[in-house]
All heavy atoms as an XYZ file, in Angstrom:
767
protein
N      48.100     33.047    -18.106
C      47.114     33.436    -19.098
C      46.654     32.288    -19.930
O      45.482     32.212    -20.313
C      47.812     34.483    -19.984
C      46.913     35.168    -20.977
S      45.706     36.161    -20.009
C      45.077     37.094    -21.248
N      47.498     31.340    -20.201
C      47.181     30.137    -20.988
C      46.136     29.325    -20.312
O      45.167     28.815    -20.955
C      48.427     29.312    -21.256
O      48.094     28.101    -21.895
N      46.210     29.139    -19.004
C      45.253     28.397    -18.259
C      43.828     29.036    -18.290
O      42.792     28.414    -18.401
C      45.596     28.227    -16.802
C      46.726     27.241    -16.614
C      47.029     27.101    -15.126
C      48.213     26.131    -14.944
N      48.526     25.950    -13.511
N      43.833     30.383    -18.231
C      42.585     31.149    -18.328
C      41.903     31.002    -19.614
O      40.704     30.744    -19.688
C      42.910     32.661    -18.066
C      41.716     33.534    -18.137
C      40.723     33.509    -17.141
C      41.505     34.376    -19.262
C      39.664     34.366    -17.196
C      40.387     35.190    -19.345
C      39.452     35.172    -18.297
N      42.685     31.042    -20.727
C      42.111     30.832    -22.090
C      41.496     29.386    -22.239
O      40.478     29.202    -22.741
C      43.148     31.128    -23.196
C      43.475     32.625    -23.150
C      42.667     30.718    -24.514
C      44.614     33.046    -24.016
N      42.261     28.424    -21.719
C      41.797     27.031    -21.774
C      40.503     26.871    -20.979
O      39.630     26.112    -21.366
C      42.894     26.071    -21.234
C      43.833     25.694    -22.322
C      44.711     24.513    -21.892
N      45.682     25.141    -21.047
C      46.752     24.586    -20.640
N      46.980     23.373    -20.927
N      47.611     25.184    -19.846
N      40.482     27.483    -19.829
C      39.246     27.478    -18.950
C      38.053     28.029    -19.667
O      36.975     27.507    -19.615
C      39.511     28.157    -17.613
N      38.256     29.159    -20.310
C      37.140     29.823    -21.042
C      36.724     28.922    -22.179
O      35.551     28.773    -22.467
C      37.571     31.249    -21.515
C      37.856     32.073    -20.333
C      36.540     31.808    -22.533
C      37.304     33.442    -20.300
N      37.692     28.388    -22.944
C      37.353     27.534    -24.055
C      36.592     26.280    -23.589
O      35.598     25.907    -24.191
C      38.653     27.096    -24.801
N      37.010     25.674    -22.468
C      36.304     24.525    -21.928
C      34.865     24.857    -21.519
O      33.961     24.157    -21.820
C      37.091     24.003    -20.703
C      36.411     22.801    -20.091
C      36.455     21.588    -20.737
C      35.746     22.929    -18.883
C      35.801     20.455    -20.182
C      35.054     21.826    -18.280
C      35.127     20.646    -18.911
N      34.749     26.008    -20.904
C      33.370     26.433    -20.493
C      32.489     26.708    -21.698
O      31.313     26.263    -21.700
C      33.475     27.735    -19.628
N      32.987     27.230    -22.784
C      32.261     27.477    -23.938
C      31.804     26.167    -24.600
O      30.657     26.014    -25.003
C      33.044     28.351    -24.936
N      32.779     25.247    -24.725
C      32.413     23.993    -25.298
C      31.379     23.192    -24.442
O      30.432     22.638    -24.966
C      33.709     23.098    -25.436
C      33.416     21.610    -25.816
C      34.695     23.727    -26.538
N      31.529     23.268    -23.120
C      30.568     22.599    -22.233
C      29.181     23.235    -22.387
O      28.191     22.523    -22.504
C      31.079     22.755    -20.751
O      32.256     22.050    -20.613
N      29.146     24.523    -22.396
C      27.814     25.159    -22.512
C      27.205     24.830    -23.906
O      25.986     24.581    -23.910
C      28.022     26.654    -22.397
N      27.977     24.870    -24.875
C      27.455     24.516    -26.263
C      26.899     23.077    -26.262
O      25.813     22.811    -26.803
C      28.533     24.678    -27.350
O      28.988     26.062    -27.252
C      28.003     24.411    -28.684
N      27.670     22.171    -25.652
C      27.241     20.797    -25.606
C      25.936     20.588    -24.848
O      25.035     19.952    -25.303
C      28.326     19.898    -24.970
O      29.556     20.082    -25.723
C      27.972     18.446    -24.984
N      25.839     21.244    -23.722
C      24.603     21.172    -22.921
C      23.442     21.758    -23.627
O      22.303     21.166    -23.705
C      24.803     21.836    -21.569
C      25.788     20.959    -20.684
C      23.479     22.031    -20.776
C      26.290     21.712    -19.447
N      23.640     22.921    -24.226
C      22.480     23.562    -24.976
C      22.127     22.782    -26.177
O      20.911     22.642    -26.414
C      22.878     24.984    -25.375
C      23.010     26.020    -24.218
C      23.533     27.307    -24.753
C      21.671     26.181    -23.578
N      23.054     22.211    -26.861
C      22.726     21.385    -28.032
C      21.942     20.112    -27.633
O      20.981     19.782    -28.300
C      23.994     21.022    -28.821
N      22.375     19.482    -26.535
C      21.735     18.278    -26.104
C      20.312     18.583    -25.681
O      19.336     17.830    -26.108
C      22.503     17.677    -24.954
N      20.070     19.587    -24.842
C      18.711     19.865    -24.450
C      17.881     20.562    -25.564
O      16.715     20.226    -25.708
C      18.690     20.769    -23.226
O      19.363     22.005    -23.533
C      19.278     20.086    -22.032
N      18.511     21.291    -26.416
C      17.810     21.958    -27.476
C      17.307     20.958    -28.513
O      16.206     21.024    -29.001
N      18.124     19.948    -28.822
C      17.658     18.931    -29.771
C      16.532     18.136    -29.241
O      15.551     17.843    -29.949
C      18.849     17.946    -30.076
S      20.182     18.744    -31.060
N      16.605     17.782    -27.906
C      15.532     17.011    -27.331
C      14.197     17.797    -27.392
O      13.151     17.263    -27.745
C      15.818     16.680    -25.899
O      16.931     15.863    -25.814
N      14.339     19.091    -27.057
C      13.082     19.881    -27.055
C      12.573     20.060    -28.462
O      11.383     19.922    -28.709
C      13.359     21.248    -26.378
C      12.217     22.229    -26.611
C      13.772     21.087    -24.944
N      13.415     20.342    -29.377
C      12.967     20.570    -30.806
C      12.361     19.257    -31.395
O      11.358     19.342    -32.054
C      14.080     21.088    -31.645
N      12.986     18.156    -31.128
C      12.653     16.887    -31.717
C      11.154     16.521    -31.233
O      10.387     16.032    -32.039
C      13.576     15.791    -31.337
C      13.252     14.420    -31.871
C      14.257     13.347    -31.527
N      14.398     13.266    -30.045
C      15.570     13.404    -29.427
N      16.653     13.487    -30.032
N      15.621     13.272    -28.120
N      10.854     16.737    -29.964
C       9.595     16.387    -29.449
C       8.563     17.525    -29.537
O       7.458     17.380    -29.006
C       9.750     15.923    -27.970
C      10.610     14.726    -27.859
O      10.605     13.914    -28.725
O      11.351     14.615    -26.802
N       8.966     18.667    -30.061
C       8.072     19.786    -30.183
C       7.579     20.203    -28.865
O       6.372     20.485    -28.644
C       6.899     19.455    -31.152
C       7.337     19.090    -32.514
C       8.078     20.238    -33.230
O       7.558     21.328    -33.289
N       9.227     19.974    -33.798
N       8.462     20.310    -27.868
C       8.118     20.695    -26.500
C       8.806     22.017    -26.203
O       9.794     22.321    -26.692
C       8.627     19.687    -25.493
C       7.852     18.375    -25.364
C       8.484     17.576    -24.259
O       9.399     16.855    -24.529
N       7.903     17.691    -23.076
N       8.126     22.781    -25.327
C       8.795     23.953    -24.804
C       9.890     23.529    -23.779
O       9.788     22.395    -23.306
C       7.801     24.906    -24.179
O       7.333     24.305    -22.978
N      10.797     24.362    -23.474
C      11.824     24.040    -22.490
C      11.143     23.735    -21.158
O      11.486     22.856    -20.433
C      12.894     25.177    -22.389
C      13.847     24.892    -21.222
C      13.599     25.282    -23.664
N      10.101     24.567    -20.825
C       9.416     24.308    -19.547
C       8.770     22.982    -19.426
O       8.851     22.307    -18.427
N       8.076     22.544    -20.504
C       7.437     21.242    -20.446
C       8.479     20.098    -20.465
O       8.221     19.095    -19.864
C       6.403     21.102    -21.566
O       6.970     20.882    -22.746
N       9.578     20.339    -21.159
C      10.654     19.347    -21.183
C      11.181     19.160    -19.703
O      11.383     18.050    -19.247
C      11.762     19.699    -22.083
C      12.936     18.785    -22.106
C      12.870     17.604    -22.805
C      14.099     19.097    -21.396
C      13.953     16.731    -22.798
C      15.168     18.235    -21.391
C      15.108     17.028    -22.110
O      16.138     16.128    -22.110
N      11.371     20.250    -18.973
C      11.835     20.173    -17.614
C      10.820     19.527    -16.770
O      11.102     18.702    -15.889
C      12.270     21.618    -17.129
C      12.492     21.557    -15.595
C      13.470     22.113    -17.885
N       9.519     19.871    -16.880
C       8.483     19.295    -16.114
C       8.399     17.805    -16.340
O       8.279     17.007    -15.420
C       7.050     19.928    -16.521
C       7.005     21.329    -16.011
O       7.726     21.815    -15.178
O       6.026     21.994    -16.556
N       8.518     17.339    -17.597
C       8.518     15.952    -17.973
C       9.671     15.185    -17.275
O       9.539     14.062    -16.779
C       8.489     15.745    -19.493
C       7.177     16.059    -20.091
O       6.142     16.144    -19.389
O       7.084     16.214    -21.304
N      10.809     15.824    -17.253
C      12.014     15.234    -16.653
C      11.759     15.074    -15.127
O      12.097     14.033    -14.603
C      13.213     16.098    -16.874
O      13.551     16.116    -18.239
N      11.107     16.043    -14.520
C      10.809     15.968    -13.114
C       9.828     14.827    -12.827
O       9.956     14.100    -11.840
C      10.264     17.272    -12.600
N       8.780     14.652    -13.709
C       7.824     13.634    -13.584
C       8.478     12.284    -13.659
O       8.290     11.416    -12.828
C       6.673     13.752    -14.602
C       5.826     14.968    -14.343
C       5.815     12.477    -14.621
C       4.816     15.293    -15.477
N       9.352     12.090    -14.671
C      10.058     10.804    -14.819
C      10.895     10.516    -13.558
O      10.864      9.366    -13.088
C      11.007     10.892    -16.087
O      10.136     11.097    -17.210
C      11.808      9.605    -16.250
N      11.626     11.490    -13.129
C      12.507     11.294    -11.941
C      11.672     10.957    -10.684
O      12.057     10.037     -9.892
C      13.290     12.534    -11.628
N      10.495     11.604    -10.581
C       9.611     11.291     -9.391
C       9.064      9.869     -9.469
O       9.031      9.183     -8.448
C       8.490     12.330     -9.411
O       7.702     12.143     -8.294
N       8.587      9.475    -10.653
C       8.053      8.127    -10.827
C       9.152      7.093    -10.490
O       8.906      6.102     -9.748
C       7.463      7.914    -12.230
C       7.128      6.455    -12.409
C       6.282      8.777    -12.428
N      10.338      7.305    -11.042
C      11.504      6.406    -10.847
C      11.854      6.301     -9.354
O      12.061      5.206     -8.818
C      12.676      6.738    -11.665
C      12.519      6.465    -13.123
C      12.381      4.965    -13.470
C      13.687      4.273    -13.488
N      13.527      2.875    -13.903
N      11.832      7.449     -8.632
C      12.151      7.468     -7.213
C      11.102      6.683     -6.408
O      11.462      5.939     -5.504
C      12.255      8.890     -6.764
N       9.838      6.882     -6.731
C       8.774      6.149     -6.046
C       8.876      4.666     -6.296
O       8.649      3.845     -5.365
C       7.388      6.667     -6.490
C       6.996      8.008     -5.949
C       5.617      8.382     -6.437
C       5.105      9.667     -5.831
N       3.704      9.949     -6.210
N       9.245      4.260     -7.500
C       9.378      2.853     -7.790
C      10.599      2.256     -7.043
O      10.520      1.189     -6.600
C       9.596      2.661     -9.337
C       8.327      2.842    -10.119
S       8.573      2.369    -11.804
C       6.986      2.683    -12.493
N      11.623      3.059     -6.917
C      12.809      2.587     -6.182
C      12.532      2.327     -4.708
O      13.108      1.474     -4.103
C      13.945      3.585     -6.355
N      11.632      3.161     -4.157
C      11.210      3.054     -2.729
C      10.272      1.828     -2.496
O      10.186      1.320     -1.442
C      10.540      4.320     -2.297
C      11.422      5.484     -2.158
C      10.724      6.778     -1.838
O       9.492      6.744     -1.612
O      11.382      7.786     -1.812
N       9.517      1.490     -3.524
C       8.483      0.420     -3.410
C       9.114     -0.938     -3.644
O       9.635     -1.281     -4.738
C       7.405      0.662     -4.405
C       6.180     -0.162     -4.185
O       6.310     -1.434     -4.047
O       5.075      0.381     -4.112
N       9.117     -1.777     -2.583
C       9.781     -3.097     -2.684
C       9.075     -4.095     -3.644
O       9.629     -5.080     -4.061
C       9.915     -3.688     -1.332
C      10.802     -2.878     -0.443
C      11.080     -3.656      0.861
C      11.849     -2.777      1.863
N      13.203     -2.491      1.516
N       7.829     -3.757     -4.018
C       7.030     -4.692     -4.863
C       7.271     -4.417     -6.379
O       6.787     -5.122     -7.236
C       5.564     -4.657     -4.577
O       5.059     -3.382     -4.894
N       8.040     -3.379     -6.723
C       8.373     -3.006     -8.094
C       9.833     -3.017     -8.331
O      10.600     -2.426     -7.543
C       7.773     -1.678     -8.398
C       8.142     -1.212     -9.814
C       6.236     -1.646     -8.215
N      10.250     -3.642     -9.394
C      11.708     -3.575     -9.790
C      11.943     -2.382    -10.642
O      11.707     -2.386    -11.857
C      12.088     -4.927    -10.527
O      13.431     -4.789    -10.915
N      12.500     -1.347    -10.016
C      12.736     -0.124    -10.701
C      13.783     -0.229    -11.848
O      13.675      0.513    -12.820
C      13.157      1.016     -9.762
N      14.668     -1.149    -11.722
C      15.725     -1.343    -12.660
C      15.189     -2.127    -13.938
O      15.810     -1.934    -15.019
C      16.951     -2.130    -12.134
O      16.463     -3.366    -11.638
C      17.603     -1.344    -11.009
N      14.105     -2.790    -13.790
C      13.541     -3.577    -14.938
C      12.508     -2.797    -15.739
O      12.042     -3.218    -16.828
C      13.003     -4.896    -14.459
N      12.085     -1.638    -15.178
C      10.965     -0.870    -15.773
C      11.507      0.513    -16.221
O      12.136      1.207    -15.439
C       9.826     -0.720    -14.786
C       9.227     -2.083    -14.489
C       8.779      0.220    -15.378
C       8.219     -2.104    -13.410
N      11.231      0.818    -17.464
C      11.687      2.145    -18.064
C      10.559      3.113    -17.997
O       9.335      2.741    -18.120
C      12.053      1.889    -19.507
O      12.376      3.105    -20.094
N      10.840      4.350    -17.636
C       9.857      5.380    -17.549
C      10.246      6.538    -18.466
O      11.375      7.051    -18.386
C       9.715      5.967    -16.097
C       8.680      7.074    -15.988
C       9.412      4.818    -15.146
N       9.316      6.881    -19.344
C       9.557      8.066    -20.218
C       8.273      8.935    -20.125
O       7.152      8.398    -20.030
C       9.787      7.687    -21.650
C      11.102      6.906    -21.835
C      11.312      6.510    -23.278
O      10.796      7.238    -24.163
O      12.008      5.557    -23.491
N       8.448     10.272    -20.196
C       7.375     11.172    -20.059
C       7.358     12.183    -21.194
O       8.422     12.763    -21.511
C       7.349     11.933    -18.753
O       7.518     10.982    -17.654
C       6.084     12.758    -18.533
N       6.236     12.402    -21.820
C       6.124     13.436    -22.829
C       4.729     14.188    -22.643
O       3.724     13.562    -22.697
C       6.141     12.802    -24.245
C       5.992     13.737    -25.403
C       7.131     14.754    -25.470
C       5.941     12.959    -26.697
N       4.871     15.414    -22.340
C       3.694     16.293    -22.121
C       2.750     15.741    -21.114
O       1.561     15.708    -21.234
C       2.983     16.572    -23.408
C       3.803     17.260    -24.474
C       3.120     17.515    -25.764
C       4.035     18.236    -26.701
N       3.424     18.408    -28.041
N       3.349     15.216    -19.979
C       2.570     14.683    -18.890
C       2.096     13.270    -19.013
O       1.537     12.708    -18.145
N       2.341     12.674    -20.213
C       1.936     11.266    -20.423
C       3.158     10.360    -20.146
O       4.162     10.490    -20.744
C       1.468     11.077    -21.895
C       1.084      9.586    -22.115
C       0.253     11.995    -22.194
N       2.952      9.450    -19.208
C       3.991      8.554    -18.771
C       3.866      7.231    -19.527
O       2.812      6.662    -19.544
C       3.970      8.269    -17.267
C       5.013      7.260    -16.833
C       4.167      9.632    -16.489
N       4.988      6.838    -20.164
C       5.026      5.552    -20.845
C       5.919      4.643    -20.062
O       7.056      4.877    -19.791
C       5.710      5.767    -22.229
C       5.956      4.455    -22.983
C       4.627      3.842    -23.485
O       3.852      4.534    -24.080
N       4.524      2.525    -23.324
N       5.351      3.489    -19.576
C       6.077      2.435    -18.904
C       6.346      1.308    -19.873
O       5.490      0.848    -20.567
C       5.222      1.971    -17.712
C       4.739      2.952    -16.730
C       3.890      2.300    -15.661
C       5.905      3.655    -15.991
N       7.583      0.815    -19.786
C       7.917     -0.329    -20.579
C       8.958     -1.146    -19.764
O       9.493     -0.734    -18.792
C       8.573      0.099    -21.926
O       9.672      0.891    -21.752
N       9.293     -2.338    -20.307
C      10.178     -3.189    -19.619
C       9.473     -4.493    -19.165
O       8.506     -4.905    -19.840
N       9.990     -5.117    -18.158
C       9.501     -6.393    -17.751
C       9.121     -6.406    -16.244
O       9.771     -5.813    -15.409
C      10.573     -7.487    -17.980
C      10.938     -7.608    -19.472
C      12.026     -6.930    -19.959
C      10.084     -8.336    -20.314
C      12.328     -7.010    -21.349
C      10.393     -8.431    -21.669
C      11.555     -7.750    -22.174
N       8.085     -7.132    -15.966
C       7.602     -7.348    -14.621
C       7.561     -8.856    -14.322
O       7.392     -9.679    -15.311
C       6.235     -6.759    -14.423
N       7.625     -9.230    -13.107
C       7.554    -10.664    -12.709
C       6.150    -11.128    -12.521
O       5.890    -12.335    -12.557
C       8.353    -10.871    -11.360
C       9.814    -10.614    -11.516
C      10.517    -10.740    -10.183
C      11.981    -10.284    -10.312
N      12.583    -10.097     -9.039
N       5.208    -10.206    -12.395
C       3.768    -10.606    -12.184
C       2.876     -9.478    -12.674
O       3.317     -8.350    -12.851
C       3.541    -10.933    -10.767
O       3.697     -9.741     -9.926
N       1.585     -9.866    -12.807
C       0.556     -8.846    -13.159
C       0.454     -7.849    -12.080
O       0.210     -6.642    -12.323
C      -0.779     -9.537    -13.399
C      -0.927    -10.220    -14.727
C      -0.913     -9.211    -15.935
O      -1.346     -8.035    -15.753
O      -0.490     -9.629    -16.961
N       0.646     -8.264    -10.783
C       0.477     -7.303     -9.718
C       1.576     -6.249     -9.692
O       1.378     -5.122     -9.387
C       0.424     -8.002     -8.340
O       1.648     -8.769     -8.068
N       2.832     -6.680    -10.065
C       3.946     -5.734    -10.176
C       3.652     -4.724    -11.361
O       3.896     -3.535    -11.132
C       5.236     -6.428    -10.462
C       6.438     -5.528    -10.564
C       7.746     -6.196    -10.860
O       7.770     -7.393    -11.135
O       8.802     -5.473    -10.833
N       3.143     -5.249    -12.454
C       2.799     -4.347    -13.575
C       1.692     -3.342    -13.125
O       1.820     -2.135    -13.391
C       2.268     -5.188    -14.760
C       1.818     -4.440    -15.922
C       1.303     -5.306    -17.049
C       0.791     -4.472    -18.202
N       0.404     -5.324    -19.374
N       0.644     -3.767    -12.437
C      -0.356     -2.955    -11.982
C       0.117     -1.921    -10.962
O      -0.237     -0.754    -11.010
C      -1.508     -3.787    -11.364
N       1.008     -2.373    -10.120
C       1.551     -1.456     -9.046
C       2.378     -0.312     -9.697
O       2.325      0.799     -9.306
C       2.372     -2.238     -8.029
C       3.003     -1.395     -6.932
C       1.949     -0.721     -6.056
N       2.607      0.082     -5.093
C       2.164      1.307     -4.718
N       1.017      1.780     -5.211
N       2.856      2.025     -3.847
N       3.184     -0.698    -10.688
C       4.027      0.287    -11.396
C       3.091      1.339    -12.069
O       3.383      2.540    -11.979
C       4.880     -0.367    -12.498
N       1.999      0.923    -12.636
C       1.029      1.882    -13.278
C       0.356      2.760    -12.181
O       0.180      3.935    -12.396
C      -0.006      1.112    -14.066
N       0.060      2.178    -11.045
C      -0.597      2.913     -9.931
C       0.404      3.953     -9.401
O      -0.021      5.146     -9.175
C      -0.944      1.998     -8.813
C      -1.639      2.658     -7.659
C      -1.971      1.627     -6.570
O      -1.963      0.447     -6.774
O      -2.285      2.202     -5.437
N       1.659      3.663     -9.243
C       2.636      4.563     -8.864
C       2.758      5.724     -9.808
O       2.738      6.886     -9.381
C       4.024      3.916     -8.648
C       3.983      2.952     -7.427
C       5.141      4.953     -8.473
C       5.279      2.009     -7.361
N       2.770      5.457    -11.083
C       2.855      6.516    -12.065
C       1.634      7.420    -12.052
O       1.709      8.646    -12.102
C       3.132      5.915    -13.449
N       0.467      6.750    -12.011
C      -0.827      7.427    -12.055
C      -1.010      8.374    -10.878
O      -1.603      9.423    -11.022
C      -1.955      6.428    -12.107
C      -3.284      6.969    -12.529
C      -4.366      5.874    -12.736
N      -4.070      4.530    -12.290
C      -3.604      3.567    -13.114
N      -3.346      3.853    -14.374
N      -3.360      2.408    -12.700
N      -0.443      8.029     -9.712
C      -0.667      8.900     -8.521
C       0.487      9.918     -8.366
O       0.511     10.610     -7.319
C      -0.727      7.984     -7.287
O       0.456      7.194     -7.155
C      -1.982      7.085     -7.319
N       1.378     10.012     -9.342
C       2.455     11.001     -9.281
C       1.936     12.310     -9.727
O       1.147     12.390    -10.783
C       3.607     10.544    -10.143
O       4.102      9.271     -9.624
C       4.789     11.523    -10.107
N       2.332     13.401     -9.047
C       1.853     14.711     -9.404
C       2.137     15.118    -10.834
O       3.236     14.790    -11.370
C       2.578     15.768     -8.426
C       2.091     17.143     -8.569
C       2.776     18.025     -7.566
C       2.302     19.458     -7.746
N       3.081     20.358     -6.819
N       1.226     15.719    -11.485
C       1.288     16.271    -12.883
C       1.231     15.212    -13.950
O       1.427     15.547    -15.139
C       2.543     17.151    -13.058
C       2.534     18.376    -12.178
O       1.416     18.956    -11.968
N       3.654     18.783    -11.686
N       0.927     14.001    -13.672
C       0.758     12.939    -14.636
C      -0.661     12.969    -15.146
O      -1.619     12.926    -14.400
C       1.037     11.542    -14.088
C       0.651     10.465    -15.090
C       2.513     11.437    -13.686
N      -0.754     13.128    -16.467
C      -2.171     13.226    -17.062
C      -2.617     11.932    -17.566
O      -3.880     11.728    -17.666
C      -2.145     14.227    -18.210
O      -1.258     13.839    -19.185
N      -1.726     11.008    -17.904
C      -2.106      9.729    -18.443
C      -0.955      8.734    -18.283
O       0.219      9.201    -18.236
C      -2.462      9.857    -20.000
C      -2.857      8.611    -20.698
C      -3.059      8.846    -22.195
O      -3.214      9.959    -22.626
O      -3.069      7.806    -22.857
N      -1.257      7.454    -18.182
C      -0.200      6.434    -18.070
C      -0.471      5.401    -19.138
O      -1.611      4.883    -19.284
C      -0.249      5.732    -16.683
C       0.756      4.581    -16.631
C       0.035      6.762    -15.612
N       0.540      5.095    -19.884
C       0.477      4.057    -20.947
C       1.392      2.884    -20.402
O       2.609      3.063    -20.396
C       0.930      4.556    -22.307
C      -0.012      5.624    -22.825
C       0.347      6.112    -24.157
N      -0.538      7.191    -24.569
C      -0.275      8.085    -25.507
N       0.845      8.007    -26.119
N      -1.155      9.006    -25.783
N       0.784      1.797    -20.101
C       1.496      0.691    -19.499
C       1.817     -0.403    -20.555
O       0.936     -1.173    -20.885
C       0.672      0.125    -18.352
C       1.526     -0.856    -17.461
O       2.560     -1.266    -17.895
N       0.992     -1.086    -16.307
N       2.987     -0.386    -21.020
C       3.489     -1.386    -22.024
C       4.401     -2.394    -21.386
O       5.240     -3.044    -22.055
C       4.174     -0.696    -23.194
O       3.347      0.171    -23.829
N       4.355     -2.531    -20.052
C       5.202     -3.521    -19.353
C       4.784     -4.923    -19.754
O       3.594     -5.230    -19.806
C       5.127     -3.327    -17.816
C       5.606     -1.952    -17.432
C       5.878     -4.432    -17.094
C       5.367     -1.585    -16.014
N       5.735     -5.771    -19.970
C       5.495     -7.174    -20.353
C       5.714     -8.028    -19.102
O       6.791     -7.915    -18.473
C       6.393     -7.605    -21.469
C       6.256     -9.117    -21.816
C       6.131     -6.749    -22.770
N       4.784     -8.894    -18.814
C       4.970     -9.836    -17.682
C       5.772    -11.071    -18.190
O       5.262    -11.726    -19.153
C       3.592    -10.217    -17.065
C       3.822    -11.235    -15.936
C       2.853     -9.013    -16.582
N       6.847    -11.274    -17.543
C       7.658    -12.490    -17.968
C       7.108    -13.708    -17.277
O       6.827    -13.704    -16.098
C       9.152    -12.228    -17.504
C       9.845    -11.152    -18.288
C      11.146    -10.823    -17.695
C      12.200    -11.857    -17.893
N      13.574    -11.339    -17.456
N       6.975    -14.776    -18.075
C       6.459    -16.040    -17.518
C       7.448    -16.704    -16.567
O       8.548    -16.462    -16.532
C       6.199    -16.913    -18.686
C       6.929    -16.298    -19.864
C       7.216    -14.872    -19.441
Protein backbone atom coordinates (compact mmCIF):
# COMPACT_ATOMS: atom_id res chain seq x y z
CA UNK A 1 0.00 0.00 0.00
CA UNK A 2 2.90 2.34 0.78
CA UNK A 3 4.33 1.93 -2.75
CA UNK A 4 0.92 2.73 -4.23
CA UNK A 5 0.66 5.97 -2.22
CA UNK A 6 4.19 6.98 -3.21
CA UNK A 7 3.42 6.28 -6.87
CA UNK A 8 0.28 8.44 -6.73
CA UNK A 9 2.17 11.23 -4.96
CA UNK A 10 4.95 11.07 -7.54
CA UNK A 11 2.44 11.20 -10.40
CA UNK A 12 0.69 14.20 -8.85
CA UNK A 13 3.97 16.09 -8.36
CA UNK A 14 5.07 15.26 -11.91
CA UNK A 15 1.78 16.41 -13.41
CA UNK A 16 1.85 19.63 -11.40
CA UNK A 17 5.41 20.34 -12.50
CA UNK A 18 4.61 19.76 -16.17
CA UNK A 19 1.46 21.87 -16.05
CA UNK A 20 3.22 24.67 -14.19
CA UNK A 21 6.11 24.68 -16.66
CA UNK A 22 3.92 24.81 -19.76
CA UNK A 23 1.32 27.04 -18.14
CA UNK A 24 3.88 29.67 -17.20
CA UNK A 25 5.34 29.69 -20.70
CA UNK A 26 1.94 30.10 -22.27
CA UNK A 27 0.81 32.82 -19.84
CA UNK A 28 4.09 34.74 -20.04
CA UNK A 29 3.96 34.96 -23.84
CA UNK A 30 0.19 35.50 -23.98
CA UNK A 31 -0.23 32.45 -26.21
CA UNK A 32 -2.90 29.83 -26.30
CA UNK A 33 -1.82 26.28 -25.57
CA UNK A 34 -2.46 25.40 -29.21
CA UNK A 35 -0.21 28.14 -30.58
CA UNK A 36 2.47 27.27 -28.01
CA UNK A 37 2.45 23.66 -29.25
CA UNK A 38 2.48 24.84 -32.90
CA UNK A 39 5.46 27.12 -32.18
CA UNK A 40 7.30 24.25 -30.51
CA UNK A 41 6.69 22.09 -33.59
CA UNK A 42 7.97 24.86 -35.89
CA UNK A 43 11.12 25.26 -33.78
CA UNK A 44 11.74 21.51 -33.79
CA UNK A 45 11.20 21.33 -37.55
CA UNK A 46 13.60 24.19 -38.29
CA UNK A 47 16.26 22.68 -36.01
CA UNK A 48 15.84 19.25 -37.66
CA UNK A 49 16.24 20.74 -41.14
CA UNK A 50 19.34 22.62 -40.01
CA UNK A 51 20.82 19.45 -38.54
CA UNK A 52 20.34 17.69 -41.91
CA UNK A 53 21.93 20.53 -43.88
CA UNK A 54 25.72 20.24 -43.92
CA UNK A 55 26.17 23.93 -44.77
CA UNK A 56 24.59 25.09 -41.49
CA UNK A 57 25.90 24.51 -37.97
CA UNK A 58 22.72 23.64 -36.08
CA UNK A 59 24.58 23.69 -32.76
CA UNK A 60 25.79 27.29 -33.22
CA UNK A 61 22.39 28.70 -34.20
CA UNK A 62 19.50 29.16 -31.79
CA UNK A 63 15.90 28.97 -33.00
CA UNK A 64 12.92 30.38 -31.11
CA UNK A 65 9.36 30.73 -32.38
CA UNK A 66 6.53 32.94 -31.16
CA UNK A 67 3.19 33.02 -33.00
CA UNK A 68 4.78 31.69 -36.18
CA UNK A 69 7.64 34.21 -36.17
CA UNK A 70 11.03 32.48 -36.08
CA UNK A 71 13.93 34.27 -34.39
CA UNK A 72 17.39 33.04 -35.38
CA UNK A 73 20.40 33.97 -33.27
CA UNK A 74 23.90 32.71 -32.64
CA UNK A 75 26.96 32.59 -34.85
CA UNK A 76 27.71 31.64 -38.45
CA UNK A 77 31.04 31.16 -40.20
CA UNK A 78 29.95 33.04 -43.33
CA UNK A 79 27.23 35.18 -44.88
CA UNK A 80 26.15 32.19 -46.96
CA UNK A 81 25.61 30.09 -43.81
CA UNK A 82 23.55 32.91 -42.28
CA UNK A 83 21.47 33.22 -45.46
CA UNK A 84 20.99 29.44 -45.70
CA UNK A 85 19.75 29.26 -42.09
CA UNK A 86 17.18 31.98 -42.87
CA UNK A 87 16.11 30.18 -46.05
CA UNK A 88 15.62 26.92 -44.13
CA UNK A 89 13.45 28.71 -41.56
CA UNK A 90 11.50 30.64 -44.19
CA UNK A 91 10.62 27.48 -46.14
CA UNK A 92 9.43 25.60 -43.05
CA UNK A 93 5.69 24.97 -42.84
CA UNK A 94 3.63 27.50 -40.79
CA UNK A 95 6.44 30.10 -40.54
CA UNK A 96 4.98 33.55 -41.09
CA UNK A 97 8.18 35.58 -40.68
CA UNK A 98 11.91 35.08 -40.03
CA UNK A 99 14.02 37.48 -37.99
CA UNK A 100 17.67 36.73 -38.64
CA UNK A 101 19.93 38.01 -35.86
CA UNK A 102 22.77 35.60 -36.60
CA UNK A 103 26.20 37.19 -36.28
CA UNK A 104 28.89 36.24 -38.79
CA UNK A 105 32.15 35.54 -36.99
CA UNK A 106 35.24 36.96 -38.72
